[in-house]
C-alpha positions as CSV (number, residue, x, y, z in Angstrom):
1,M,-81.5,47.3,-5.0
2,E,-79.7,47.8,-8.3
3,Q,-76.4,48.2,-6.4
4,E,-77.1,45.0,-4.4
5,H,-77.9,43.1,-7.6
6,Q,-74.7,44.4,-9.2
7,E,-72.7,43.4,-6.1
8,S,-74.2,39.9,-6.1
9,K,-73.4,39.6,-9.8
10,R,-69.9,40.7,-9.1
11,R,-69.6,38.3,-6.2
12,S,-71.0,35.2,-8.2
13,P,-68.5,34.1,-10.8
14,G,-71.2,33.0,-13.2
15,P,-71.8,29.8,-15.2
16,Q,-68.9,30.4,-17.7
17,F,-66.5,30.4,-14.8
18,H,-67.9,27.1,-13.5
19,Q,-67.8,25.6,-17.0
20,L,-64.2,26.7,-17.5
21,F,-63.2,25.5,-14.1
22,Q,-64.9,22.2,-14.7
23,G,-63.2,21.9,-18.1
24,R,-59.8,22.7,-16.6
25,I,-60.3,20.0,-13.9
26,K,-61.6,17.4,-16.4
27,S,-58.7,18.2,-18.8
28,G,-56.2,17.9,-16.0
29,V,-57.7,14.6,-14.8
30,N,-57.8,13.3,-18.4
31,S,-54.2,14.4,-19.1
32,G,-53.1,12.8,-15.8
33,L,-54.9,9.6,-16.6
34,V,-53.5,9.6,-20.2
35,R,-50.0,10.1,-18.8
36,A,-50.5,7.3,-16.3
37,K,-51.8,5.0,-19.0
38,D,-48.8,5.9,-21.2
39,S,-46.4,5.3,-18.3
40,I,-48.1,2.0,-17.6
41,T,-47.8,0.9,-21.2
42,S,-44.2,2.0,-21.4
43,L,-43.5,0.2,-18.2
44,K,-45.2,-2.9,-19.5
45,E,-43.1,-2.8,-22.7
46,K,-39.9,-2.2,-20.7
47,T,-40.8,-5.1,-18.4
48,T,-41.4,-7.4,-21.4
49,R,-38.0,-6.3,-22.8
50,V,-36.4,-6.9,-19.4
51,N,-38.0,-10.3,-19.3
52,Q,-36.7,-11.1,-22.8
53,H,-33.2,-9.9,-21.9
54,V,-33.3,-11.9,-18.6
55,Q,-34.3,-15.0,-20.6
56,T,-31.5,-14.5,-23.1
57,L,-29.1,-13.9,-20.2
58,Q,-30.4,-17.1,-18.5
59,S,-29.8,-19.1,-21.8
60,E,-26.3,-17.6,-22.1
61,C,-25.7,-18.4,-18.5
62,S,-26.8,-22.0,-19.0
63,V,-24.5,-22.3,-22.1
64,L,-21.7,-20.8,-20.0
65,S,-22.4,-23.3,-17.2
66,E,-22.4,-26.2,-19.7
67,N,-19.1,-25.0,-21.2
68,L,-17.7,-24.6,-17.6
69,E,-18.8,-28.2,-16.8
70,R,-17.2,-29.4,-20.0
71,R,-14.0,-27.6,-19.1
72,R,-14.1,-29.1,-15.7
73,Q,-14.5,-32.6,-17.2
74,E,-11.6,-31.9,-19.5
75,A,-9.5,-30.7,-16.6
76,E,-10.3,-33.8,-14.6
77,E,-9.4,-36.0,-17.6
78,L,-6.2,-34.0,-18.0
79,E,-5.4,-34.5,-14.3
80,G,-6.0,-38.2,-14.7
81,Y,-3.7,-38.3,-17.8
82,C,-1.1,-36.3,-15.8
83,S,-1.3,-38.7,-12.9
84,Q,-1.0,-41.6,-15.3
85,L,2.0,-40.0,-17.0
86,K,3.6,-39.4,-13.6
87,E,3.0,-43.0,-12.7
88,N,4.6,-44.1,-16.0
89,C,7.5,-41.8,-15.3
90,R,8.0,-43.3,-11.9
91,K,7.9,-46.8,-13.3
92,V,10.4,-45.8,-16.0
93,T,12.7,-44.2,-13.4
94,R,12.4,-47.4,-11.3
95,S,13.2,-49.6,-14.3
96,V,16.1,-47.3,-15.2
97,E,17.4,-47.5,-11.6
98,D,17.1,-51.3,-11.6
99,A,18.8,-51.4,-15.0
100,E,21.6,-49.3,-13.6
101,I,21.9,-51.5,-10.6
102,K,22.0,-54.6,-12.8
103,T,24.6,-53.0,-15.1
104,N,26.8,-52.1,-12.0
105,V,26.4,-55.7,-10.7
106,L,27.3,-57.1,-14.2
107,K,30.3,-54.8,-14.4
108,Q,31.5,-55.9,-10.9
109,N,30.9,-59.6,-11.9
110,S,32.8,-59.1,-15.2
111,A,35.6,-57.4,-13.4
112,L,35.7,-60.3,-10.8
113,L,35.6,-62.9,-13.6
114,E,38.4,-61.1,-15.5
115,E,40.5,-61.0,-12.3
116,K,39.8,-64.7,-11.6
117,L,40.7,-65.5,-15.2
118,R,44.0,-63.7,-14.9
119,Y,44.6,-65.4,-11.6
120,L,43.9,-68.8,-13.1
121,Q,46.1,-68.1,-16.1
122,Q,48.9,-67.0,-13.9
123,Q,48.4,-70.0,-11.6
124,L,48.4,-72.4,-14.6
125,Q,51.5,-70.8,-16.0
126,D,53.2,-71.1,-12.6
127,E,52.0,-74.6,-11.6
128,T,52.3,-76.6,-14.8
129,P,56.1,-77.3,-14.7
130,R,56.1,-77.7,-10.9
131,R,53.2,-80.1,-11.1
132,Q,54.9,-82.1,-13.8
133,E,58.1,-82.3,-11.9
134,A,56.3,-83.3,-8.7
135,E,54.3,-85.9,-10.5
136,L,57.5,-87.3,-12.1
137,Q,59.2,-87.5,-8.7
138,E,56.1,-89.1,-7.2
139,L,56.1,-91.7,-9.9
140,E,59.7,-92.4,-9.4
141,Q,59.2,-92.8,-5.7
142,K,56.3,-95.2,-6.4
143,L,58.4,-97.3,-8.8
144,E,61.3,-97.5,-6.3
145,A,58.9,-98.5,-3.5
146,G,57.4,-101.2,-5.7
147,L,60.7,-102.6,-6.7
148,S,61.9,-102.7,-3.1
149,R,58.8,-104.5,-2.1
150,H,59.4,-107.3,-4.7
151,G,63.1,-107.7,-3.6
152,L,64.5,-106.1,-6.6
153,G,66.9,-103.3,-6.5
154,P,68.5,-101.5,-9.2
155,A,70.0,-103.6,-12.0
156,T,72.7,-106.1,-10.5
157,Q,76.2,-106.3,-11.8
158,P,77.6,-109.9,-12.7
159,S,80.0,-111.3,-10.1
160,G,83.7,-110.9,-10.6
161,C,83.2,-108.2,-13.3
162,S,82.1,-105.3,-11.4
163,G,83.2,-103.5,-8.3
164,P,81.2,-102.6,-5.3
165,P,78.1,-100.7,-5.9
166,G,78.4,-97.0,-6.1
167,S,81.9,-97.2,-7.6
168,P,82.8,-94.7,-10.2
169,D,83.3,-97.4,-12.9
170,E,79.6,-98.4,-12.7
171,P,77.7,-96.9,-15.6
172,P,74.6,-95.0,-14.8
173,R,71.4,-96.9,-14.8
174,P,69.2,-95.7,-17.5
175,R,65.7,-94.4,-16.6
176,G,64.1,-96.6,-19.1
177,L,65.2,-99.8,-17.5
178,A,64.2,-98.7,-14.1
179,S,60.8,-97.7,-15.3
180,G,60.3,-100.8,-17.4
181,G,61.8,-103.5,-15.2
182,W,59.6,-106.5,-14.4
183,G,56.6,-104.8,-16.0
184,M,55.9,-102.8,-12.8
185,G,56.8,-99.3,-13.7
186,P,54.6,-96.7,-15.5
187,R,54.3,-96.8,-19.2
188,P,56.3,-94.4,-21.2
189,G,54.4,-91.1,-21.6
190,E,52.0,-91.6,-18.7
191,G,53.0,-88.4,-16.8
192,P,52.5,-86.2,-19.9
193,I,49.1,-87.7,-20.5
194,V,47.9,-86.7,-17.1
195,S,49.1,-83.2,-17.5
196,E,47.4,-82.8,-20.9
197,Q,44.1,-84.0,-19.4
198,E,44.3,-81.3,-16.7
199,L,45.3,-78.7,-19.3
200,Q,42.3,-79.7,-21.3
201,K,40.1,-79.4,-18.2
202,V,41.6,-76.0,-17.5
203,S,41.2,-74.9,-21.1
204,A,37.6,-76.1,-21.1
205,G,36.9,-74.1,-17.9
206,L,38.6,-71.1,-19.4
207,E,36.5,-71.4,-22.6
208,E,33.4,-71.7,-20.4
209,L,34.5,-68.6,-18.5
210,R,35.1,-66.7,-21.7
211,R,31.7,-67.7,-23.0
212,E,30.1,-66.5,-19.8
213,V,32.1,-63.3,-19.9
214,S,31.1,-62.7,-23.6
215,S,27.5,-63.5,-22.8
216,L,27.5,-61.2,-19.8
217,T,29.1,-58.4,-21.9
218,A,26.6,-58.9,-24.6
219,R,23.8,-58.7,-22.1
220,W,25.4,-55.7,-20.5
221,H,25.6,-54.0,-23.9
222,Q,22.0,-54.9,-24.7
223,E,20.7,-53.6,-21.3
224,E,22.8,-50.5,-21.8
225,G,21.1,-49.9,-25.2
226,A,17.8,-50.5,-23.5
227,V,18.7,-48.1,-20.8
228,Q,19.7,-45.5,-23.4
229,E,16.5,-46.0,-25.3
230,A,14.5,-45.7,-22.0
231,L,16.4,-42.5,-21.2
232,R,15.7,-41.1,-24.7
233,L,12.0,-42.0,-24.3
234,L,12.0,-40.5,-20.8
235,G,13.5,-37.3,-22.2
236,G,10.9,-37.1,-24.9
237,L,8.2,-37.9,-22.4
238,G,9.5,-35.1,-20.1
239,G,9.3,-32.6,-23.0
240,R,5.8,-33.7,-23.9
241,L,4.9,-33.5,-20.2
242,D,6.3,-30.0,-20.0
243,G,4.2,-28.9,-23.0
244,F,1.2,-30.6,-21.7
245,L,1.6,-29.0,-18.3
246,G,1.9,-25.6,-20.0
247,Q,-1.3,-26.2,-21.9
248,W,-3.0,-27.4,-18.8
249,E,-2.0,-24.3,-16.9
250,R,-3.3,-22.1,-19.8
251,A,-6.5,-24.1,-19.7
252,Q,-6.7,-23.6,-15.9
253,R,-6.2,-19.8,-16.3
254,E,-8.9,-19.6,-19.1
255,Q,-11.2,-21.7,-16.9
256,A,-10.7,-19.3,-14.0
257,Q,-11.3,-16.3,-16.3
258,T,-14.5,-17.9,-17.7
259,A,-15.6,-18.7,-14.1
260,R,-15.0,-15.0,-13.1
261,G,-17.0,-13.8,-16.2
262,L,-19.8,-16.2,-15.4
263,Q,-19.8,-15.0,-11.8
264,E,-20.0,-11.4,-13.0
265,L,-22.8,-12.3,-15.4
266,R,-24.7,-14.1,-12.6
267,G,-24.3,-11.0,-10.4
268,R,-25.6,-8.9,-13.2
269,A,-28.5,-11.3,-13.8
270,D,-29.3,-11.2,-10.1
271,E,-29.3,-7.4,-10.1
272,L,-31.5,-7.4,-13.2
273,C,-33.9,-9.9,-11.5
274,T,-34.1,-7.7,-8.4
275,M,-34.7,-4.6,-10.5
276,V,-37.4,-6.5,-12.5
277,E,-39.0,-7.6,-9.3
278,R,-38.9,-4.0,-8.0
279,S,-40.4,-2.8,-11.3
280,A,-43.1,-5.5,-11.1
281,V,-43.9,-4.4,-7.5
282,S,-44.0,-0.7,-8.6
283,V,-46.3,-1.7,-11.5
284,A,-48.5,-3.6,-9.2
285,S,-48.7,-0.6,-6.8
286,L,-49.4,1.7,-9.8
287,R,-52.2,-0.6,-10.8
288,S,-53.6,-0.7,-7.3
289,E,-53.5,3.1,-7.2
290,L,-55.2,3.3,-10.6
291,E,-57.8,0.9,-9.3
292,G,-58.1,3.2,-6.3
293,L,-58.9,6.0,-8.7
294,G,-62.2,4.3,-9.4
295,P,-64.1,6.4,-6.8
296,V,-62.9,9.6,-8.7
297,K,-65.7,9.1,-11.2
298,P,-68.6,9.6,-8.8
299,I,-66.7,12.5,-7.4
300,L,-66.5,14.1,-10.9
301,E,-70.2,13.3,-11.3
302,E,-71.0,15.0,-8.0
303,L,-68.9,18.0,-9.2
304,G,-70.9,18.1,-12.4
305,R,-74.2,18.1,-10.5
306,Q,-72.9,20.8,-8.1
307,F,-71.8,22.9,-11.1
308,Q,-75.2,22.4,-12.8
309,S,-77.1,23.4,-9.6
310,S,-74.9,26.5,-9.2
311,R,-75.5,27.2,-12.9
312,R,-79.2,27.0,-12.4
313,V,-79.0,29.3,-9.4
314,S,-77.0,31.8,-11.4
315,D,-79.4,31.6,-14.3
316,L,-82.3,32.1,-12.0
317,S,-80.6,35.2,-10.4
318,L,-79.9,36.6,-13.9
319,N,-83.5,36.2,-14.9
320,L,-84.6,37.9,-11.7
321,D,-82.2,40.8,-12.5
322,R,-83.5,41.1,-16.0
323,G,-87.1,41.1,-14.7
324,A,-86.3,43.9,-12.3
325,Q,-84.4,45.9,-14.9
326,G,-87.2,45.7,-17.5
327,S,-88.8,49.1,-16.6
328,C,-85.6,51.1,-16.9
329,T,-83.8,51.4,-20.1
330,R,-80.8,52.9,-18.4
331,C,-80.5,49.9,-16.1
332,A,-81.0,47.5,-19.0
333,S,-78.3,49.2,-21.0
334,Q,-76.0,49.1,-17.9
335,G,-76.9,45.3,-17.5
336,Q,-76.0,44.7,-21.2
337,Q,-72.8,46.6,-20.8
338,L,-72.1,44.6,-17.7
339,S,-72.8,41.3,-19.4
340,T,-70.4,42.0,-22.3
341,E,-67.4,43.9,-20.9
342,S,-67.5,43.6,-17.1
343,L,-68.4,39.9,-17.1
344,Q,-65.2,39.1,-19.1
345,Q,-63.1,41.2,-16.7
346,L,-64.8,39.7,-13.8
347,L,-64.2,36.2,-15.1
348,E,-60.5,37.0,-15.8
349,R,-60.2,38.5,-12.3
350,A,-61.8,35.4,-10.7
351,L,-59.9,32.9,-12.8
352,T,-56.4,34.3,-12.7
353,P,-55.9,33.9,-9.0
354,L,-57.3,30.5,-9.0
355,V,-55.2,29.3,-11.9
356,D,-52.1,31.0,-10.3
357,E,-52.8,29.3,-7.0
358,V,-53.3,25.9,-8.6
359,K,-50.3,26.1,-10.9
360,Q,-47.7,28.1,-8.8
361,R,-48.6,27.5,-5.2
362,G,-50.2,24.1,-5.7
363,L,-53.2,25.1,-3.5
364,A,-56.2,22.8,-3.8
365,P,-59.7,24.2,-4.8
366,A,-62.1,25.1,-2.1
367,C,-64.3,22.0,-2.7
368,P,-63.1,18.9,-0.6
369,S,-63.8,16.5,-3.5
370,C,-61.8,18.8,-5.8
371,Q,-59.0,18.9,-3.2
372,R,-58.9,15.1,-3.1
373,L,-59.0,14.9,-6.9
374,H,-56.2,17.4,-7.2
375,K,-54.1,15.6,-4.6
376,K,-54.7,12.3,-6.5
377,I,-53.6,13.9,-9.7
378,L,-50.4,15.3,-8.2
379,E,-49.6,11.9,-6.7
380,L,-50.2,10.3,-10.0
381,E,-47.9,12.7,-11.7
382,R,-45.2,12.2,-9.1
383,Q,-45.5,8.4,-9.4
384,A,-45.4,8.7,-13.2
385,L,-42.2,10.7,-12.9
386,A,-40.7,8.2,-10.5
387,K,-41.7,5.4,-12.8
388,H,-40.1,7.2,-15.7
389,V,-36.9,7.6,-13.7
390,R,-37.0,4.0,-12.8
391,A,-37.6,3.0,-16.3
392,E,-34.6,5.1,-17.4
393,A,-32.5,3.4,-14.8
394,L,-33.7,0.0,-16.0
395,S,-32.9,0.8,-19.6
396,S,-29.4,1.9,-18.6
397,T,-28.9,-1.3,-16.6
398,L,-30.3,-3.3,-19.5
399,R,-27.8,-1.7,-21.8
400,L,-25.0,-2.6,-19.4
401,A,-26.3,-6.1,-19.3
402,Q,-26.4,-6.3,-23.1
403,D,-22.8,-5.1,-23.2
404,E,-21.8,-7.7,-20.7
405,A,-23.7,-10.4,-22.6
406,L,-22.0,-9.4,-25.9
407,R,-18.6,-9.4,-24.1
408,A,-19.3,-12.9,-22.7
409,K,-20.5,-14.1,-26.2
410,N,-17.3,-12.7,-27.7
411,L,-15.3,-14.5,-25.1
412,L,-17.1,-17.8,-25.8
413,L,-16.6,-17.3,-29.6
414,T,-12.8,-16.7,-29.0
415,D,-12.6,-19.8,-26.8
416,K,-14.4,-21.9,-29.4
417,M,-12.2,-20.6,-32.2
418,K,-9.0,-21.4,-30.3
419,P,-7.4,-24.8,-31.2
420,E,-7.8,-27.5,-28.6
């Protein structure tokens, strides 16, 4: 009987083992819950930081979009100004071409007028004596015809004193008598008066032509000066247009660069939003899992009740053993020795394989509720580790986003500091 009692004592681990095992399980559960709470709080803090960074990035993106819209408006205004300048340049070129055409026409007209003037001068020089001679001859013919119509011939010679007409002794008839006989001939100086009138008319025409030529040359010089001024203005306008086009190209390049930076920032912000959404989903899943841990409390209470019942059974068996050993001092001394030394060794032998199996092999305890609890604790630890890894990844991406935001801010500051 004593041997059977000793074997039953050796087989039963005792209340201290149950208390130690229960304490280990409770401490593991508490530590897992504490770690889960810490991970949840850290995730909440990181999500708030991520939300703050996302808000700052959104504000910076809005500022960048406003700047981009302002740059687009400036580019549209510059394009309108360039089109207006091009239209003005086309108008100036057309006016210059018209002025050149007019100057060419004026040159041709002036050349024709000079040629006509030379021709008229030459014609006057050639025709003046001929015309005078022809007019004189015509006047003489008219006088002779008039005298012949009135029955008068040339001056008659008295009878008996002169020979026949046409004799060499007859003196020549003076031109003055023939022209002034009977009051029918032209007055003296009539032919020269007509030639002077024509000369006056020709000289008046020549003066008018000279005035026209001088006015045309003055207009030509004036239009030539206007053309030179227009060409000078056109050259200055071309230089300004070249500088303006260079500035416009630089503005276009800067606008494209800012658009690329804004696109990159938008991509980063989208990535951050997706990561924040993922973290929110993971936090929600973690919350649901923690809420699912609510049934663990009755399991722990059931475990406590089972340990208490097993402790009562063990106490009852110990009392029975002590009552059976009361008659024998040797058995009592053996029981006392067993309770002091052997019980400690027995507990160590019973606890070490269990602890080794739980820690090293990850084997669950024999109780199904303990198995479920242990699995839940392991799952929580794995999830906490995964959340920690995700939080580290989020922090790294947040640092990258901060760097990108600082770079974009520096670009904006440099753009603002540049002179317009």
